[in-house]
Structures are given as structure tokens and as C-alpha cells.
N, C-alpha and C positions, 0 to 999 in steps of 0.2 A: 537641600534647597533648590528650587528651580530657578533657571536664569530667565525664564519667561514670566513676567508678573501678570499677564491676563490670563495664563492657564490656570483653571480651578483643578481641584481634586477630583472631579467627576469629568473632567474634558481631556482627551489626549494632547499631548503637545505637538506642535507640527513635525518634530523629529519622529514622534510614535506613529503618526499618520502616515509619514514618508515611508518608514519601515514596513509598515502593514501594505501600503499599497504595492511596495517593490516585492514582497515577500509573496503577494498573492499573484502577480503577474509573474513573477520567475517562476512559482509553482505551476501555473497554468501553462505557460509557454515550455517548460520542459517536459513536464507529462503530457503535452499534446505531440511534441517531437518524438518521445518515445513510444506513443501509442502509432503514431503514423510509421515508425521504422518497423513496430511488430506487423503491423497491417500490411507494409510493403513485402514483408518475408511471408506472408499467407498465414500469419499466427493469429489466434484469438486475443482479444484485449488484454489489457495488464492486470485487470481483477483475477482474470482465471490464474494467471501466474501466481498471484500473492495467494489464493487459496490453494494451490496446488503445492506451493512451497511451504505454506504452513502445515498441510496433512502431512509431507515428507519428512518435515521436521518433529511431528509429533509420535509419541511412543507407540507403536504398532499401526502407524500411519492413518490414525483416525481421530477425528474430533466430534463432538456435538456441535450444531449449528451456532448456539451462542457463544461458544469459544471461538469458533472460526470469524463470526462478528465482532467480537473483542480483539481478535490480533489482526484483523486486517481493515477494520473501521468500515466496512461496508454496512448499510443499514439491511435490517432485518428482512424487509420486504425485498429488497435488491438481492440479497444474498439467497432467499428461498429460490426466485426465478434462476439465479445464476446456476444454483447447484442442479437445478432441473434440466437446464441446457447441458451443464458438464456430465452429468449422469447418461444422458441422450448420445451423447458423443464417445461414452465410454472410459471417461477419464476419473470418475469417481461413483461410487455405489453408495446405497443407504442400507444400514443394517439395524436390526432392532437392538435396543438398548435395553438388556435383560433385566437390569435393576428397576426399571419403569417401563411397560409395555406401551406407554405412549411416545417414549422418546427413541429418537434415532441417532445412530453414528452416521458420519461421513467418513467414509475410507477411500483412500487413493488406490487406484488401481496401476497394474505395470504400465499401461498404455499413459496413464496421468502422470507417472514418474518419467516415462520417456518424454512426454511433451514439455514438461518442466524443464529438462535438461536441455531440451533443444531451444525451449523460448529463451534460457538463459544465454546462450551464445549471441543472441541478438540484442537482448536486454543489457548485456553487460557490454557489448560493443556502443550500444546506444547511451550507456550511462557515462562511457569515458567520452564520447564525442559532445554531449550535450552538456556536462558537467564538468568530467575530469580535465578536459582540454582548455578549460576556463579557470579551473581553480587548481592550485598546486596543494601539496598535502598539508601544507601549514594553514594556508586558508580554508582548505575543507574543514580539517580538525576545528579552527576557530568557528567556523558555520555551524558545525555540528553542535559544539557547546553551546553557542548561542540559541538554537532551536531547541536544545533540551530545556534550557531555563523555560521557554515558552511551554514546554510539554509537562512541566513540574505542577502538580495540583496546589492550589492555593491553601 
């Protein structure tokens, strides 16, 4: 039962709207701060780290582009251009997918593994500075649980 009689089933309550606005602002501010820290250290954007991390976690260090898209939440058209740039820098390479001549694997190179590790030192510090310094572990776990509720499919 709602404590707000003027809120209908298809309209968010003021509390939901407030939560949404704060979630979006916090996400943007923290993401911008982390991106700035990476840039100041001379590293590529956070999206590069995300792709490299997923590739290093994958069996044999390789994934199909659609798997990277699913794991990183990068849009397909952005991912394709990103992989092009990462391949040009020598961090990934494309290989034929032998079961389907049209498909390709994206494989992390040793240079890519090294870049991911170097980026992590700055990224970890940025996470601590912009998130860890503001939340203790109890609050961080509560926030993670609340965000997990938003991630569940209806």
C-alpha cells in the first residue's frame, strides 16, 4: 500500500524519482572522475579497460564480439570501432572463427594484458578515492544489494 494517494500505478513516487536522479548523477560524477584519472595518467578510456578485462578473464583470452558486447554493455557499433582502435594499438587481434567463416574472435595480446594490469593500478586507486573513501564496506554492500535488485529481469 502506498503512502502517497496521488501516485498511480504507472507514475513513479517522489521517492523513486529522487532515487533515479541521484543514481544517474552519482554514476555520471564517479565515472567522469575515474575517466579523468585514467586520462591524467596517460591511459585510454575506461571502455578499453573493460574490454581488456573481459578478454583476460575469458578462456584462452578470446571472445566473440557479441560476447564482449554482452559483458561490457557497450553498444555494437561503438564496440566495433573500439576494437579497431585497440587492434591498431596492438592490444587485441582478430582471428577467424573456424566453425563459421564469417565470424571472428577477438583475442587479447600480451601488450593488452600488460595495459590492463597497468590501467588497474590507476583505476583501483580512483575507485578507492571516488567511492571507497565515501562508503564503508557495510554501506558498499547495501548499495550493491540495492543495485542488484535493479539489475534483475522482471
